[in-house]
Backbone and ligand atoms as CSV (ligand in chain L), in Angstrom:
chain,resi,resn,atom,element,x,y,z
A,1,MET,N,N,26.542,11.739,31.570
A,1,MET,CA,C,25.707,11.188,30.531
A,1,MET,C,C,24.264,11.322,30.847
A,2,LYS,N,N,23.440,11.682,29.919
A,2,LYS,CA,C,22.005,11.675,30.144
A,2,LYS,C,C,21.319,10.891,29.058
A,3,GLU,N,N,20.153,10.361,29.494
A,3,GLU,CA,C,19.395,9.571,28.539
A,3,GLU,C,C,18.341,10.471,27.956
A,4,ILE,N,N,18.213,10.344,26.589
A,4,ILE,CA,C,17.151,11.083,25.942
A,4,ILE,C,C,16.199,10.055,25.306
A,5,LYS,N,N,14.955,10.133,25.627
A,5,LYS,CA,C,13.960,9.229,25.103
A,5,LYS,C,C,13.222,9.921,23.953
A,6,ILE,N,N,13.048,9.222,22.839
A,6,ILE,CA,C,12.221,9.757,21.778
A,6,ILE,C,C,10.975,8.925,21.573
A,7,GLU,N,N,9.855,9.660,21.537
A,7,GLU,CA,C,8.589,8.930,21.458
A,7,GLU,C,C,7.921,9.210,20.140
A,8,SER,N,N,7.297,8.218,19.569
A,8,SER,CA,C,6.431,8.397,18.356
A,8,SER,C,C,5.089,7.842,18.625
A,9,THR,N,N,4.034,8.448,18.098
A,9,THR,CA,C,2.733,7.915,18.302
A,9,THR,C,C,2.103,7.589,16.977
A,10,LEU,N,N,1.516,6.386,16.884
A,10,LEU,CA,C,0.837,5.976,15.694
A,10,LEU,C,C,-0.617,5.616,16.100
A,11,TYR,N,N,-1.549,5.844,15.230
A,11,TYR,CA,C,-2.917,5.478,15.418
A,11,TYR,C,C,-3.228,4.292,14.479
A,12,VAL,N,N,-3.899,3.292,14.941
A,12,VAL,CA,C,-4.147,2.174,14.049
A,12,VAL,C,C,-5.627,1.958,13.838
A,13,PHE,N,N,-6.077,1.890,12.569
A,13,PHE,CA,C,-7.399,1.618,12.223
A,13,PHE,C,C,-7.435,0.079,11.814
A,14,ASP,N,N,-8.381,-0.690,12.333
A,14,ASP,CA,C,-8.371,-2.066,12.088
A,14,ASP,C,C,-8.702,-2.444,10.627
A,15,SER,N,N,-9.445,-1.601,9.959
A,15,SER,CA,C,-9.847,-1.910,8.584
A,15,SER,C,C,-10.221,-0.610,7.814
A,16,LEU,N,N,-10.286,-0.775,6.507
A,16,LEU,CA,C,-10.682,0.442,5.679
A,16,LEU,C,C,-11.984,1.052,6.150
A,17,GLN,N,N,-12.909,0.213,6.606
A,17,GLN,CA,C,-14.225,0.746,6.975
A,17,GLN,C,C,-14.146,1.729,8.138
A,18,GLU,N,N,-13.057,1.633,8.880
A,18,GLU,CA,C,-12.918,2.523,10.075
A,18,GLU,C,C,-12.404,3.932,9.639
A,19,LEU,N,N,-11.893,4.044,8.437
A,19,LEU,CA,C,-11.311,5.329,8.018
A,19,LEU,C,C,-12.379,6.356,7.754
A,20,PRO,N,N,-12.102,7.657,8.054
A,20,PRO,CA,C,-12.979,8.697,7.618
A,20,PRO,C,C,-13.167,8.604,6.104
A,21,LYS,N,N,-14.325,8.997,5.607
A,21,LYS,CA,C,-14.642,8.872,4.172
A,21,LYS,C,C,-13.605,9.443,3.202
A,22,ASP,N,N,-13.139,10.702,3.520
A,22,ASP,CA,C,-12.210,11.337,2.603
A,22,ASP,C,C,-10.874,10.593,2.594
A,23,VAL,N,N,-10.475,10.052,3.732
A,23,VAL,CA,C,-9.221,9.319,3.820
A,23,VAL,C,C,-9.349,7.974,3.060
A,24,LEU,N,N,-10.557,7.355,3.155
A,24,LEU,CA,C,-10.773,6.118,2.449
A,24,LEU,C,C,-10.637,6.296,0.970
A,25,SER,N,N,-11.232,7.431,0.492
A,25,SER,CA,C,-11.180,7.688,-0.977
A,25,SER,C,C,-9.735,7.946,-1.405
A,26,LEU,N,N,-8.981,8.599,-0.536
A,26,LEU,CA,C,-7.522,8.807,-0.938
A,26,LEU,C,C,-6.789,7.496,-0.877
A,27,MET,N,N,-7.074,6.588,0.038
A,27,MET,CA,C,-6.419,5.258,0.054
A,27,MET,C,C,-6.817,4.492,-1.212
A,28,GLU,N,N,-8.089,4.668,-1.641
A,28,GLU,CA,C,-8.494,3.951,-2.852
A,28,GLU,C,C,-7.706,4.448,-4.045
A,29,LYS,N,N,-7.365,5.730,-4.067
A,29,LYS,CA,C,-6.538,6.250,-5.160
A,29,LYS,C,C,-5.126,5.636,-5.038
A,30,ALA,N,N,-4.619,5.471,-3.812
A,30,ALA,CA,C,-3.310,4.792,-3.626
A,30,ALA,C,C,-3.359,3.387,-4.146
A,31,VAL,N,N,-4.486,2.720,-3.915
A,31,VAL,CA,C,-4.566,1.339,-4.417
A,31,VAL,C,C,-4.503,1.331,-5.942
A,32,GLN,N,N,-5.283,2.291,-6.563
A,32,GLN,CA,C,-5.202,2.325,-8.030
A,32,GLN,C,C,-3.800,2.625,-8.528
A,33,ALA,N,N,-3.097,3.560,-7.824
A,33,ALA,CA,C,-1.725,3.826,-8.179
A,33,ALA,C,C,-0.848,2.586,-8.019
A,34,ARG,N,N,-1.034,1.838,-6.906
A,34,ARG,CA,C,-0.292,0.627,-6.715
A,34,ARG,C,C,-0.435,-0.352,-7.870
A,35,GLU,N,N,-1.637,-0.403,-8.405
A,35,GLU,CA,C,-1.832,-1.332,-9.528
A,35,GLU,C,C,-1.110,-0.949,-10.812
A,36,LYS,N,N,-0.605,0.308,-10.797
A,36,LYS,CA,C,0.167,0.802,-11.967
A,36,LYS,C,C,1.632,0.744,-11.748
A,37,ALA,N,N,1.992,0.199,-10.607
A,37,ALA,CA,C,3.521,0.165,-10.262
A,37,ALA,C,C,4.202,-0.593,-11.432
A,38,TYR,N,N,5.499,-0.214,-11.592
A,38,TYR,CA,C,6.355,-0.965,-12.491
A,38,TYR,C,C,7.410,-1.552,-11.619
A,39,ALA,N,N,7.236,-2.775,-11.249
A,39,ALA,CA,C,8.171,-3.377,-10.232
A,39,ALA,C,C,8.489,-4.841,-10.657
A,40,PRO,N,N,9.054,-5.019,-11.871
A,40,PRO,CA,C,9.286,-6.387,-12.346
A,40,PRO,C,C,10.467,-7.034,-11.640
A,41,TYR,N,N,11.259,-6.259,-10.841
A,41,TYR,CA,C,12.423,-6.904,-10.182
A,41,TYR,C,C,12.103,-7.278,-8.815
A,42,SER,N,N,11.422,-6.439,-8.068
A,42,SER,CA,C,11.128,-6.813,-6.641
A,42,SER,C,C,9.767,-7.476,-6.541
A,43,ASN,N,N,8.910,-7.323,-7.551
A,43,ASN,CA,C,7.523,-7.799,-7.390
A,43,ASN,C,C,6.858,-7.207,-6.155
A,44,PHE,N,N,7.262,-6.074,-5.784
A,44,PHE,CA,C,6.668,-5.382,-4.615
A,44,PHE,C,C,6.080,-4.049,-5.115
A,45,ASN,N,N,4.764,-4.004,-5.124
A,45,ASN,CA,C,4.078,-2.866,-5.727
A,45,ASN,C,C,3.714,-1.845,-4.594
A,46,VAL,N,N,3.953,-0.591,-4.838
A,46,VAL,CA,C,3.611,0.398,-3.850
A,46,VAL,C,C,2.870,1.536,-4.587
A,47,GLY,N,N,1.834,2.040,-3.911
A,47,GLY,CA,C,1.090,3.190,-4.465
A,47,GLY,C,C,0.967,4.278,-3.395
A,48,ALA,N,N,1.088,5.520,-3.858
A,48,ALA,CA,C,0.935,6.684,-2.908
A,48,ALA,C,C,-0.047,7.656,-3.530
A,49,ALA,N,N,-0.853,8.232,-2.700
A,49,ALA,CA,C,-1.782,9.309,-3.155
A,49,ALA,C,C,-1.686,10.438,-2.173
A,50,ILE,N,N,-1.593,11.633,-2.751
A,50,ILE,CA,C,-1.383,12.848,-1.952
A,50,ILE,C,C,-2.500,13.827,-2.188
A,51,LEU,N,N,-3.086,14.278,-1.020
A,51,LEU,CA,C,-4.110,15.323,-1.123
A,51,LEU,C,C,-3.465,16.689,-0.858
A,52,LEU,N,N,-3.705,17.615,-1.755
A,52,LEU,CA,C,-3.183,18.959,-1.618
A,52,LEU,C,C,-4.292,19.882,-1.065
A,53,ASP,N,N,-3.855,21.043,-0.530
A,53,ASP,CA,C,-4.846,21.940,-0.005
A,53,ASP,C,C,-5.631,22.705,-1.077
A,54,ASN,N,N,-5.283,22.499,-2.390
A,54,ASN,CA,C,-6.147,23.030,-3.464
A,54,ASN,C,C,-7.058,21.944,-3.972
A,55,ASN,N,N,-7.182,20.846,-3.201
A,55,ASN,CA,C,-8.066,19.702,-3.537
A,55,ASN,C,C,-7.548,18.846,-4.689
A,56,GLU,N,N,-6.386,19.121,-5.190
A,56,GLU,CA,C,-5.820,18.240,-6.232
A,56,GLU,C,C,-5.348,16.975,-5.490
A,57,ILE,N,N,-5.435,15.860,-6.228
A,57,ILE,CA,C,-4.844,14.568,-5.748
A,57,ILE,C,C,-3.772,14.140,-6.697
A,58,VAL,N,N,-2.639,13.892,-6.198
A,58,VAL,CA,C,-1.475,13.482,-6.984
A,58,VAL,C,C,-1.034,12.084,-6.526
A,59,CYS,N,N,-0.869,11.199,-7.563
A,59,CYS,CA,C,-0.570,9.823,-7.207
A,59,CYS,C,C,0.774,9.402,-7.808
A,60,GLY,N,N,1.331,8.351,-7.251
A,60,GLY,CA,C,2.570,7.808,-7.813
A,60,GLY,C,C,2.720,6.354,-7.387
A,61,SER,N,N,3.566,5.685,-8.194
A,61,SER,CA,C,3.848,4.273,-7.881
A,61,SER,C,C,5.317,4.055,-8.033
A,62,ASN,N,N,5.824,2.945,-7.494
A,62,ASN,CA,C,7.233,2.715,-7.666
A,62,ASN,C,C,7.592,2.361,-9.055
A,63,GLN,N,N,8.736,2.829,-9.506
A,63,GLN,CA,C,9.155,2.682,-10.873
A,63,GLN,C,C,10.591,2.121,-10.817
A,64,GLU,N,N,10.706,0.808,-11.204
A,64,GLU,CA,C,12.022,0.159,-11.081
A,64,GLU,C,C,12.774,0.263,-12.353
A,65,ASN,N,N,14.060,-0.147,-12.268
A,65,ASN,CA,C,14.990,-0.036,-13.354
A,65,ASN,C,C,15.963,-1.271,-13.304
A,66,ALA,N,N,16.380,-1.711,-14.501
A,66,ALA,CA,C,17.357,-2.787,-14.540
A,66,ALA,C,C,18.654,-2.419,-13.804
A,67,SER,N,N,18.915,-1.159,-13.817
A,67,SER,CA,C,20.026,-0.610,-12.962
A,67,SER,C,C,19.285,-0.191,-11.675
A,68,TYR,N,N,19.270,-1.168,-10.754
A,68,TYR,CA,C,18.382,-1.085,-9.558
A,68,TYR,C,C,18.349,0.318,-8.813
A,69,PRO,N,N,19.453,0.901,-8.563
A,69,PRO,CA,C,19.369,2.205,-7.808
A,69,PRO,C,C,18.737,3.322,-8.607
A,70,SER,N,N,18.539,3.145,-9.940
A,70,SER,CA,C,17.903,4.196,-10.700
A,70,SER,C,C,16.392,4.257,-10.527
A,71,GLY,N,N,15.842,3.159,-9.922
A,71,GLY,CA,C,14.380,3.172,-9.670
A,71,GLY,C,C,14.057,4.142,-8.566
A,72,LEU,N,N,12.731,4.407,-8.445
A,72,LEU,CA,C,12.235,5.335,-7.429
A,72,LEU,C,C,11.007,4.822,-6.724
A,73,CYS,N,N,10.945,5.048,-5.443
A,73,CYS,CA,C,9.764,4.638,-4.620
A,73,CYS,C,C,8.500,5.420,-5.016
A,74,ALA,N,N,7.383,4.813,-4.677
A,74,ALA,CA,C,6.126,5.473,-4.975
A,74,ALA,C,C,5.938,6.850,-4.286
A,75,GLU,N,N,6.354,6.892,-3.066
A,75,GLU,CA,C,6.122,8.114,-2.282
A,75,GLU,C,C,6.913,9.296,-2.877
A,76,ARG,N,N,8.131,9.011,-3.332
A,76,ARG,CA,C,8.924,10.105,-3.936
A,76,ARG,C,C,8.440,10.423,-5.315
A,77,THR,N,N,8.040,9.417,-6.086
A,77,THR,CA,C,7.481,9.728,-7.382
A,77,THR,C,C,6.341,10.690,-7.229
A,78,ALA,N,N,5.447,10.397,-6.226
A,78,ALA,CA,C,4.259,11.225,-6.002
A,78,ALA,C,C,4.652,12.585,-5.495
A,79,ILE,N,N,5.460,12.656,-4.507
A,79,ILE,CA,C,5.716,13.992,-3.829
A,79,ILE,C,C,6.532,14.883,-4.798
A,80,TYR,N,N,7.425,14.317,-5.569
A,80,TYR,CA,C,8.188,15.218,-6.502
A,80,TYR,C,C,7.237,15.691,-7.605
A,81,TYR,N,N,6.314,14.924,-7.985
A,81,TYR,CA,C,5.378,15.345,-8.956
A,81,TYR,C,C,4.483,16.468,-8.364
A,82,ALA,N,N,4.065,16.238,-7.190
A,82,ALA,CA,C,3.239,17.320,-6.525
A,82,ALA,C,C,4.038,18.606,-6.357
A,83,GLY,N,N,5.290,18.490,-5.953
A,83,GLY,CA,C,6.138,19.636,-5.795
A,83,GLY,C,C,6.406,20.394,-7.081
A,84,SER,N,N,6.495,19.585,-8.136
A,84,SER,CA,C,6.813,20.280,-9.416
A,84,SER,C,C,5.593,20.817,-10.130
A,85,GLN,N,N,4.399,20.174,-9.927
A,85,GLN,CA,C,3.183,20.659,-10.564
A,85,GLN,C,C,2.484,21.734,-9.780
A,86,PHE,N,N,2.564,21.651,-8.444
A,86,PHE,CA,C,1.786,22.578,-7.616
A,86,PHE,C,C,2.709,23.111,-6.512
A,87,PRO,N,N,3.755,23.872,-6.890
A,87,PRO,CA,C,4.750,24.286,-5.923
A,87,PRO,C,C,4.234,25.197,-4.767
A,88,GLU,N,N,3.099,25.836,-4.999
A,88,GLU,CA,C,2.539,26.672,-4.002
A,88,GLU,C,C,1.567,25.940,-3.033
A,89,ALA,N,N,1.144,24.764,-3.442
A,89,ALA,CA,C,0.158,24.065,-2.601
A,89,ALA,C,C,0.751,23.415,-1.370
A,90,LYS,N,N,-0.051,23.306,-0.368
A,90,LYS,CA,C,0.423,22.551,0.843
A,90,LYS,C,C,-0.144,21.119,0.723
A,91,ILE,N,N,0.649,20.236,1.292
A,91,ILE,CA,C,0.292,18.824,1.283
A,91,ILE,C,C,-0.517,18.540,2.529
A,92,VAL,N,N,-1.729,18.037,2.429
A,92,VAL,CA,C,-2.553,17.752,3.636
A,92,VAL,C,C,-2.177,16.321,4.165
A,93,ARG,N,N,-2.278,15.396,3.264
A,93,ARG,CA,C,-1.976,14.000,3.700
A,93,ARG,C,C,-1.568,13.155,2.595
A,94,MET,N,N,-0.883,12.001,2.955
A,94,MET,CA,C,-0.493,11.045,2.007
A,94,MET,C,C,-0.967,9.670,2.455
A,95,ALA,N,N,-1.543,8.916,1.452
A,95,ALA,CA,C,-1.958,7.537,1.711
A,95,ALA,C,C,-1.049,6.598,0.972
A,96,ILE,N,N,-0.570,5.530,1.614
A,96,ILE,CA,C,0.393,4.582,1.003
A,96,ILE,C,C,-0.117,3.186,1.173
A,97,THR,N,N,-0.037,2.419,0.089
A,97,THR,CA,C,-0.357,0.982,0.234
A,97,THR,C,C,0.729,0.120,-0.487
A,98,ALA,N,N,1.115,-0.943,0.050
A,98,ALA,CA,C,2.160,-1.729,-0.525
A,98,ALA,C,C,1.718,-3.233,-0.535
A,99,GLY,N,N,2.013,-3.901,-1.676
A,99,GLY,CA,C,1.608,-5.299,-1.819
A,99,GLY,C,C,2.603,-6.042,-2.630
A,100,SER,N,N,3.058,-7.248,-2.057
A,100,SER,CA,C,3.965,-8.095,-2.741
A,100,SER,C,C,3.153,-8.976,-3.680
A,101,LYS,N,N,3.771,-9.278,-4.855
A,101,LYS,CA,C,3.070,-10.201,-5.774
A,101,LYS,C,C,3.364,-11.666,-5.358
A,102,VAL,N,N,4.232,-11.833,-4.385
A,102,VAL,CA,C,4.722,-13.174,-3.988
A,102,VAL,C,C,3.818,-13.658,-2.819
A,103,ASN,N,N,3.620,-12.813,-1.786
A,103,ASN,CA,C,2.730,-13.168,-0.682
A,103,ASN,C,C,1.932,-11.981,-0.240
A,104,LYS,N,N,0.782,-12.218,0.335
A,104,LYS,CA,C,-0.106,-11.149,0.635
A,104,LYS,C,C,0.408,-10.344,1.799
A,105,THR,N,N,0.385,-9.012,1.607
A,105,THR,CA,C,0.928,-8.090,2.569
A,105,THR,C,C,-0.246,-7.673,3.494
A,106,THR,N,N,-0.209,-8.109,4.697
A,106,THR,CA,C,-1.389,-7.875,5.545
A,106,THR,C,C,-1.168,-6.907,6.673
A,107,LYS,N,N,0.059,-6.390,6.801
A,107,LYS,CA,C,0.304,-5.389,7.846
A,107,LYS,C,C,0.760,-4.059,7.258
A,108,PRO,N,N,0.584,-2.991,7.996
A,108,PRO,CA,C,0.949,-1.687,7.489
A,108,PRO,C,C,2.441,-1.628,7.156
A,109,ILE,N,N,2.710,-1.109,5.894
A,109,ILE,CA,C,4.087,-1.036,5.450
A,109,ILE,C,C,4.541,0.446,5.498
A,110,PRO,N,N,5.465,0.738,6.394
A,110,PRO,CA,C,5.851,2.154,6.516
A,110,PRO,C,C,6.699,2.589,5.389
A,111,PRO,N,N,6.751,3.898,5.082
A,111,PRO,CA,C,7.613,4.416,4.019
A,111,PRO,C,C,9.077,4.239,4.453
A,112,CYS,N,N,9.927,4.003,3.442
A,112,CYS,CA,C,11.344,3.804,3.703
A,112,CYS,C,C,11.989,5.095,4.194
A,113,GLY,N,N,13.232,5.013,4.715
A,113,GLY,CA,C,13.912,6.141,5.285
A,113,GLY,C,C,14.084,7.292,4.228
A,114,ALA,N,N,14.460,6.881,3.045
A,114,ALA,CA,C,14.724,7.889,2.024
A,114,ALA,C,C,13.442,8.693,1.728
A,115,CYS,N,N,12.345,7.991,1.681
A,115,CYS,CA,C,11.035,8.636,1.436
A,115,CYS,C,C,10.652,9.535,2.560
A,116,ARG,N,N,10.909,9.029,3.777
A,116,ARG,CA,C,10.644,9.918,4.957
A,116,ARG,C,C,11.437,11.186,4.869
A,117,GLN,N,N,12.644,11.100,4.529
A,117,GLN,CA,C,13.499,12.284,4.377
A,117,GLN,C,C,12.945,13.213,3.314
A,118,ALA,N,N,12.519,12.696,2.195
A,118,ALA,CA,C,11.926,13.522,1.105
A,118,ALA,C,C,10.648,14.179,1.516
A,119,VAL,N,N,9.785,13.466,2.210
A,119,VAL,CA,C,8.522,14.072,2.632
A,119,VAL,C,C,8.755,15.074,3.714
A,120,ALA,N,N,9.752,14.821,4.531
A,120,ALA,CA,C,10.084,15.768,5.657
A,120,ALA,C,C,10.417,17.178,5.043
A,121,GLU,N,N,11.150,17.152,4.024
A,121,GLU,CA,C,11.517,18.440,3.332
A,121,GLU,C,C,10.271,19.284,3.005
A,122,TYR,N,N,9.250,18.678,2.525
A,122,TYR,CA,C,8.030,19.384,2.195
A,122,TYR,C,C,7.265,19.848,3.394
A,123,GLU,N,N,7.348,19.042,4.495
A,123,GLU,CA,C,6.660,19.376,5.692
A,123,GLU,C,C,7.337,20.650,6.315
A,124,ILE,N,N,8.640,20.687,6.201
A,124,ILE,CA,C,9.338,21.857,6.712
A,124,ILE,C,C,9.060,23.079,5.799
A,125,LYS,N,N,9.140,22.785,4.481
A,125,LYS,CA,C,8.889,23.894,3.532
A,125,LYS,C,C,7.528,24.525,3.795
A,126,GLN,N,N,6.500,23.747,4.008
A,126,GLN,CA,C,5.125,24.296,4.171
A,126,GLN,C,C,4.809,24.670,5.560
A,127,ASP,N,N,5.676,24.339,6.496
A,127,ASP,CA,C,5.488,24.659,7.948
A,127,ASP,C,C,4.108,24.182,8.444
A,128,ALA,N,N,3.731,23.060,7.992
A,128,ALA,CA,C,2.483,22.478,8.444
A,128,ALA,C,C,2.601,20.917,8.347
A,129,PRO,N,N,2.073,20.198,9.310
A,129,PRO,CA,C,2.213,18.753,9.321
A,129,PRO,C,C,1.563,18.042,8.170
A,130,ILE,N,N,2.143,17.011,7.736
A,130,ILE,CA,C,1.550,16.106,6.680
A,130,ILE,C,C,1.139,14.787,7.338
A,131,GLU,N,N,-0.113,14.525,7.253
A,131,GLU,CA,C,-0.592,13.232,7.798
A,131,GLU,C,C,-0.171,12.098,6.901
A,132,ILE,N,N,0.295,11.002,7.492
A,132,ILE,CA,C,0.670,9.856,6.672
A,132,ILE,C,C,-0.123,8.608,7.106
A,133,TYR,N,N,-0.848,8.069,6.186
A,133,TYR,CA,C,-1.535,6.844,6.412
A,133,TYR,C,C,-0.846,5.700,5.615
A,134,PHE,N,N,-0.608,4.579,6.224
A,134,PHE,CA,C,0.021,3.511,5.429
A,134,PHE,C,C,-0.521,2.160,5.813
A,135,MET,N,N,-0.554,1.317,4.773
A,135,MET,CA,C,-1.107,-0.077,4.934
A,135,MET,C,C,-0.460,-1.035,4.040
A,136,GLY,N,N,-0.757,-2.308,4.191
A,136,GLY,CA,C,-0.333,-3.358,3.262
A,136,GLY,C,C,-1.329,-3.365,2.119
A,137,GLU,N,N,-1.632,-4.600,1.720
A,137,GLU,CA,C,-2.712,-4.740,0.704
A,137,GLU,C,C,-4.030,-4.869,1.392
A,138,THR,N,N,-4.047,-5.581,2.539
A,138,THR,CA,C,-5.283,-5.692,3.330
A,138,THR,C,C,-4.854,-5.391,4.784
A,139,GLY,N,N,-5.823,-5.461,5.649
A,139,GLY,CA,C,-5.585,-5.335,7.106
A,139,GLY,C,C,-5.543,-3.903,7.599
A,140,ALA,N,N,-4.839,-3.718,8.710
A,140,ALA,CA,C,-4.865,-2.493,9.438
A,140,ALA,C,C,-4.190,-1.369,8.671
A,141,ILE,N,N,-4.588,-0.145,8.997
A,141,ILE,CA,C,-4.016,1.096,8.451
A,141,ILE,C,C,-3.436,1.883,9.608
A,142,ALA,N,N,-2.164,2.282,9.439
A,142,ALA,CA,C,-1.504,3.000,10.496
A,142,ALA,C,C,-1.510,4.475,10.099
A,143,LYS,N,N,-1.713,5.386,11.062
A,143,LYS,CA,C,-1.692,6.824,10.811
A,143,LYS,C,C,-0.664,7.528,11.667
A,144,SER,N,N,0.146,8.383,11.052
A,144,SER,CA,C,0.993,9.282,11.796
A,144,SER,C,C,0.444,10.728,11.551
A,145,ASN,N,N,0.426,11.543,12.606
A,145,ASN,CA,C,-0.115,12.874,12.462
A,145,ASN,C,C,0.829,13.791,11.691
A,146,SER,N,N,2.097,13.356,11.617
A,146,SER,CA,C,3.077,14.198,10.885
A,146,SER,C,C,4.191,13.257,10.449
A,147,LEU,N,N,4.966,13.801,9.472
A,147,LEU,CA,C,6.149,13.028,9.026
A,147,LEU,C,C,7.214,13.096,10.063
A,148,ALA,N,N,7.347,14.217,10.787
A,148,ALA,CA,C,8.355,14.381,11.806
A,148,ALA,C,C,8.250,13.211,12.830
A,149,ASN,N,N,7.042,12.867,13.084
A,149,ASN,CA,C,6.794,11.787,14.088
A,149,ASN,C,C,7.392,10.431,13.602
A,150,LEU,N,N,7.617,10.289,12.267
A,150,LEU,CA,C,8.164,9.070,11.710
A,150,LEU,C,C,9.698,9.180,11.523
A,151,LEU,N,N,10.233,10.350,11.750
A,151,LEU,CA,C,11.651,10.580,11.456
A,151,LEU,C,C,12.309,11.406,12.609
A,152,PRO,N,N,12.453,10.721,13.735
A,152,PRO,CA,C,13.095,11.467,14.787
A,152,PRO,C,C,14.550,11.783,14.425
A,153,LEU,N,N,15.107,12.867,14.987
A,153,LEU,CA,C,16.479,13.325,14.718
A,153,LEU,C,C,16.684,13.586,13.239
A,154,MET,N,N,15.648,14.111,12.616
A,154,MET,CA,C,15.759,14.349,11.148
A,154,MET,C,C,16.884,15.351,10.819
A,155,PHE,N,N,17.482,15.100,9.648
A,155,PHE,CA,C,18.472,16.054,9.073
A,155,PHE,C,C,17.693,17.073,8.318
A,156,ASP,N,N,17.781,18.337,8.731
A,156,ASP,CA,C,17.080,19.405,7.978
A,156,ASP,C,C,17.926,20.632,7.840
A,157,LYS,N,N,17.336,21.675,7.177
A,157,LYS,CA,C,18.110,22.845,6.873
A,157,LYS,C,C,18.708,23.548,8.058
A,158,SER,N,N,18.157,23.297,9.242
A,158,SER,CA,C,18.675,23.973,10.458
A,158,SER,C,C,20.094,23.591,10.757
A,159,VAL,N,N,20.564,22.473,10.267
A,159,VAL,CA,C,21.926,22.018,10.567
A,159,VAL,C,C,22.925,22.489,9.538
A,160,LEU,N,N,22.449,23.085,8.442
A,160,LEU,CA,C,23.359,23.431,7.323
A,160,LEU,C,C,24.065,24.753,7.639
L,1,THU,N1,N,9.375,0.951,-2.254
L,1,THU,C1,C,8.536,2.012,-2.330
L,1,THU,O1,O,7.946,2.304,-3.360
L,1,THU,N2,N,8.356,2.724,-1.184
L,1,THU,C2,C,8.973,2.497,0.026
L,1,THU,O2,O,8.792,3.243,0.947
L,1,THU,C3,C,9.738,1.318,0.173
L,1,THU,C4,C,10.104,0.538,-1.034
L,1,THU,C5,C,9.650,0.196,-3.484
L,1,THU,C6,C,11.031,0.345,-3.994
L,1,THU,C7,C,11.198,-0.913,-4.820
L,1,THU,O3,O,10.641,-0.712,-6.095
L,1,THU,C8,C,10.316,-1.945,-4.097
L,1,THU,O4,O,9.368,-1.161,-3.278
L,1,THU,C9,C,11.061,-2.899,-3.174
L,1,THU,O5,O,11.886,-2.214,-2.322
C-alpha cells in the first residue's frame, strides 16, 4: 500500500479592495448577476461572471424550478451560455458570488461539485487553465489558479 497525497492551493484576498482592477470589475458583474438570480425555493442567490479571451463577459445566475432538480446553478448557466455563444473563445477566469437571503454570507462559497465538473470540461477543451475567484456576499475572496486545482481526481475524457 502506498499513500498518495493530493494538494490544492488557494490564494485569499481579504477584501474586494485587494483584487486587481480587472478582477474587481468581473466580480462586480457577478454581483449584478447574483441580484438577478431566480431562487425562490432556496433563497440562496448565486452569480457568476466569465471573462473570455475575446474580451466578452458572460454572466449567469442560478435558476430554480418547482421541480427542484430541474434548476441550474449560476456557474453552469454562465459557462453553457459562453460555450454556446462563443465556442471558439477561451475562458480566462470566472468570478462567483453567493448570498443567502436568510443570513449574510461572509465567507467564500466554492462552486459545487457538479459545476466544477462542468467547468473542468472547458478547461480541458481549451487546454489552458481557468482562474476561479469565489466569495460570499461580503468578506474574503478565494482564488484558485485553475479548475483542476479544485477538482482532484477529476473524471475526464482520458478515462473513456
Ligand atoms: N448553487 C449555485 O448556483 N452554484 C453552486 O455552486 C452551488 C449552489 C445554487 C443552486 C440552488 O439554486 C441554490 O444555489 C442552493 O443550492
